[in-house]
C-alpha positions in Angstrom: 8.8 16.5 5.2 12.1 14.6 5.1 12.4 11.7 2.7 12.1 8.4 4.4 15.3 6.4 4.0 15.1 3.0 2.6 16.2 0.2 5.0 19.7 -1.0 4.3 19.9 -4.6 3.0 21.2 -7.0 5.6 24.0 -9.5 4.9 22.3 -12.9 5.1 24.3 -15.8 6.6 25.5 -18.4 4.1 24.0 -21.9 4.3 26.5 -24.7 4.0 26.5 -26.5 0.7 26.1 -29.9 2.3 22.9 -28.7 4.0 21.5 -27.4 0.8 22.3 -30.7 -0.9 20.2 -32.5 1.7 17.3 -30.2 1.2 17.5 -30.4 -2.6 17.8 -34.1 -3.0 15.3 -34.5 -5.9 13.3 -32.2 -8.1 12.6 -28.9 -6.4 9.1 -27.6 -7.0 7.6 -24.4 -5.5 5.9 -26.6 -2.9 9.1 -28.4 -2.1 10.9 -25.1 -1.6 8.2 -23.9 0.8 8.3 -27.2 2.7 12.1 -27.0 3.0 11.9 -23.4 4.2 9.3 -24.3 6.8 11.4 -27.2 8.0 14.5 -25.1 8.2 12.6 -22.3 10.1 11.2 -24.9 12.5 14.6 -26.4 13.2 16.2 -23.0 13.8 13.4 -21.8 16.1 13.4 -25.0 18.1 17.2 -24.8 18.4 17.0 -21.2 19.6 14.3 -22.2 22.2 16.5 -25.0 23.5 19.4 -22.6 23.8 17.1 -20.3 25.8 16.2 -23.1 28.1 19.8 -24.1 28.5 20.6 -20.5 29.6 17.7 -20.5 32.0 18.8 -23.8 33.6 22.5 -23.0 33.5 23.6 -26.0 31.4 23.3 -27.0 27.7 21.3 -29.9 26.3 23.0 -33.3 26.9 25.1 -32.0 29.7 24.8 -33.3 33.3 22.8 -31.2 35.7 24.8 -29.2 38.2 24.8 -30.6 41.7 23.2 -27.5 43.1 20.6 -27.4 40.4 17.0 -28.5 41.2 15.4 -27.7 37.9 15.8 -29.7 34.7 14.4 -30.4 31.3 11.0 -31.9 31.1 10.4 -32.9 27.4 8.4 -30.7 24.9 4.9 -29.5 24.3 3.5 -29.1 20.9 2.4 -25.6 19.8 1.2 -24.2 16.5 2.2 -20.6 15.8 1.1 -18.3 13.0 4.1 -17.0 11.0 4.4 -14.8 7.9 4.4 -18.0 5.8 1.5 -19.7 7.5 1.0 -22.0 10.5 4.0 -23.8 11.9 4.0 -26.7 14.4 6.8 -26.4 17.0 8.1 -28.5 19.8 8.5 -26.1 22.7 11.0 -27.3 25.4 9.7 -27.4 29.0 11.4 -27.4 32.4 10.2 -29.4 35.4 9.2 -26.5 37.7 7.6 -24.5 34.9 9.6 -21.3 35.5 11.0 -21.2 31.9 9.4 -18.3 29.9 10.8 -18.1 26.3 11.7 -14.7 24.9 11.6 -15.8 21.2 8.0 -17.1 21.5 6.5 -16.0 24.9 4.1 -18.2 26.8 0.5 -18.1 25.4 1.7 -16.3 22.3 0.4 -17.8 19.1 1.9 -15.4 16.6 5.4 -15.3 15.5 7.1 -12.0 14.5 5.9 -10.7 11.1 2.4 -12.2 11.1 0.9 -9.2 13.0 2.6 -6.8 10.6 0.6 -8.4 7.7 -2.7 -8.0 9.5 -1.9 -4.4 10.4 -0.8 -3.6 6.9 -4.1 -4.9 5.5 -6.0 -3.1 8.2 -4.2 0.2 7.4 -5.1 -0.2 3.7 -8.8 -0.2 4.6 -9.5 -3.9 4.4 -12.4 -5.1 6.6 -12.1 -7.9 9.1 -13.9 -10.2 6.7 -11.6 -9.3 3.8 -8.5 -9.9 6.1 -9.9 -13.3 7.1 -10.5 -14.3 3.5 -7.0 -13.2 2.4 -5.3 -15.2 5.2 -7.4 -18.2 4.5 -6.6 -18.1 0.8 -3.0 -17.2 1.1 -1.9 -19.3 4.1 -4.6 -21.8 4.6 -5.1 -20.2 8.0 -8.6 -19.6 9.5 -8.4 -16.8 12.1 -11.4 -15.5 14.1 -12.6 -11.9 13.9 -11.7 -11.6 17.6 -8.1 -12.6 16.8 -7.8 -9.9 14.1 -9.4 -7.3 16.4 -6.9 -8.2 19.2 -4.0 -7.5 16.9 -5.4 -4.1 15.7 -6.4 -3.2 19.3 -2.9 -3.7 20.5 -1.6 -1.4 17.8 -4.3 1.2 18.7 -3.2 1.1 22.3 0.4 1.7 21.3 -0.7 4.6 19.1 -2.7 6.1 21.9 0.3 5.9 24.2 2.5 7.5 21.5 0.1 10.3 21.0 0.0 11.1 24.7 3.8 10.8 25.4 5.5 13.8 27.1 7.4 16.2 24.8 10.4 18.5 25.3 9.7 21.9 26.8 11.3 23.8 23.9 11.6 23.3 20.2 13.6 25.7 18.0 11.5 24.7 15.0 8.3 22.8 14.4 7.1 22.0 10.9 3.3 21.7 10.3 2.1 20.0 7.1 -1.0 18.3 5.8 -1.4 15.1 3.6 -4.6 14.5 1.7 -5.5 10.8 1.8 -8.5 8.6 1.1 -9.7 6.7 4.2 -12.3 4.0 4.5 -14.8 4.9 7.1 -18.2 3.2 7.8 -17.9 1.3 4.5 -17.2 4.4 2.5 -14.0 6.0 1.1 -13.7 9.6 2.2 -11.2 12.3 1.6 -9.5 13.5 4.8 -6.5 15.5 5.8 -3.7 14.0 8.0 -1.9 16.8 9.8 1.6 16.3 11.1 3.9 18.2 13.5 7.6 17.6 13.0 9.8 19.0 15.8 13.5 19.9 15.5 15.5 19.7 18.7 18.6 22.0 19.4 20.9 19.1 18.4 19.2 18.8 15.0 17.3 15.6 16.0 13.8 15.4 14.3 10.8 13.8 15.9 7.1 13.5 14.8 5.3 15.1 17.7 1.8 14.2 16.6 -0.6 13.1 13.9 -4.2 14.4 13.7 -7.0 13.5 11.3 -9.6 16.1 10.5 -12.1 16.6 7.7 -11.8 20.4 7.8 -9.2 22.7 9.2 -9.6 26.0 11.0 -8.7 28.0 14.1 -10.7 25.7 16.3 -8.9 22.6 15.1 -5.5 24.3 15.4 -6.3 25.5 18.9 -6.9 21.8 19.8 -3.5 20.8 18.3 -1.5 23.6 20.0 -3.2 23.0 23.4 -2.5 19.3 23.0 1.2 20.1 22.5 1.2 22.4 25.5 -0.5 19.8 27.7 2.2 17.3 26.8 4.9 19.7 28.0 5.8 22.1 25.2 6.3 25.5 26.6 8.1 27.4 23.8 8.4 27.2 20.1 10.8 29.6 18.4 9.6 29.2 14.8 6.5 27.4 13.4 6.9 26.6 9.7 3.7 26.0 7.6 2.1 26.7 4.3 -0.9 28.9 4.8 -2.9 26.4 6.8 -6.3 27.9 7.5 -6.8 29.3 11.0 -3.3 28.6 12.1 -2.0 32.2 12.6 -4.9 33.0 15.0 -4.6 29.8 17.0 -0.8 30.0 17.2 -0.9 33.6 18.5 -3.4 32.6 21.2 -1.5 29.6 22.5 2.1 30.4 21.7 2.1 34.3 21.3 5.9 34.6 21.1 6.3 32.1 18.3 7.4 33.4 14.9 5.3 32.0 12.0 7.4 31.2 8.9 6.0 30.3 5.5 7.5 27.1 4.1 9.8 28.2 1.3 9.5 24.8 -0.4 5.7 25.0 -0.6 6.0 28.6 -1.8 8.3 27.6 -4.6 6.0 24.7 -5.6 3.0 26.9 -5.6 4.9 29.4 -7.8 5.8 26.7 -10.3 2.1 25.7 -10.6 1.5 29.0 -12.5 4.0 28.0 -15.2 3.8 25.6 -18.1 5.6 22.3 -17.5 8.4 23.0 -19.9 9.1 26.4 -18.2 9.2 25.2 -14.6 12.9 24.4 -14.4 13.9 27.8 -15.7 11.4 29.6 -13.4 12.7 27.7 -10.4 16.2 28.8 -11.3 15.0 32.4 -11.6 13.5 32.3 -8.1 16.7 31.0 -6.4 18.3 34.5 -5.9 15.3 35.4 -3.7 15.4 32.5 -1.2 19.2 32.1 -1.3 19.9 35.7 -0.4 22.0 36.3 2.7 19.7 39.0 4.3 16.1 40.0 4.1 17.1 43.2 2.3 19.0 41.3 -0.3 16.0 39.0 -0.7 13.7 41.9 -1.3 16.1 43.4 -3.9 16.1 40.0 -5.6 12.3 39.9 -5.6 12.2 43.4 -7.1 14.6 42.4 -9.8 12.5 39.3 -10.5 9.4 41.5 -10.8 11.0 43.9 -13.2 12.5 41.2 -15.3 11.0 38.9 -18.0 9.8 36.3 -15.5 7.9 38.9 -13.4 6.2 40.3 -16.4 5.3 36.9 -17.7 4.1 35.6 -14.3 2.8 38.5 -12.2 0.7 36.1 -10.1 4.0 34.6 -8.9 5.2 38.0 -7.7 1.9 38.7 -6.1 2.1 35.4 -4.2 5.5 36.2 -2.8 4.4 39.7 -1.9 1.4 38.5 0.0 3.5 36.0 2.0 6.5 38.3 2.4 6.0 39.1 6.1 6.2 35.4 6.8 9.0 34.7 4.4 11.6 37.1 5.9 11.9 35.3 9.3 13.8 32.7 7.2 16.6 35.2 6.8 
């Protein structure tokens, strides 16, 4: 699986010195900094909302209404929204005919960007609704109902469902299949489960996660379900499927995609080979294996494997040679 890139740091706008001096007039405690931050956020959000209303009406605050305009500002309405830093009371601008619908904080929306992410992150870590409520109450002084938390997680589950059923491309040159072993809280207990992923590579090199499946055990029946799912969503042809000896996959793959070549993942094969060696020998063993998988042709790769077997490493680790020999028919498509 490719390494996930860290998000680039954004350049933050500079706050004028004069404004900072107004906020820091007196001793700055942690509470004072939080209050100043909340006040600044409130002012920025309200200013942005007023700018939105100005765009909606066609003229900015303080300006005279155009002669052909029938709508105008109509004061403000108070609204408390939940933010990543706790509840924030805002003055939401209104228009006379009620046609203004803010984009920044939509009508009837009580959560500001970032708050949902905290709930989802806690839910993903296996926290119960009661634990999430207790954390939000202790951390932010915010009492939220179980229905509120469920509504947030339900929205995410709906998005996940739509993502899992989205149409796919008809052809993928390569699809990588891999499994992650994780601990998942289920019915109050922590269980070991496998998360199976399919990573598709398009002709232009673009990579896309095609699906994620959670299963306690793997086998031909499970992989039949996975491959039929991909086919139902539009996949007609896969040139190469790359995997690491996942149980039942060869049989299921040949049944659903009979023309697909099954390729053993070279990275997994190398890692499995290194498991046979002592820790201080692994770097040297990895170097000795390079001529095999860096060969130009299948014939050259087999010659390199023969040389490895007859050399000191092959004699010291015959199990490594045996592992490569067993997987050889699914190694050579790589070349």
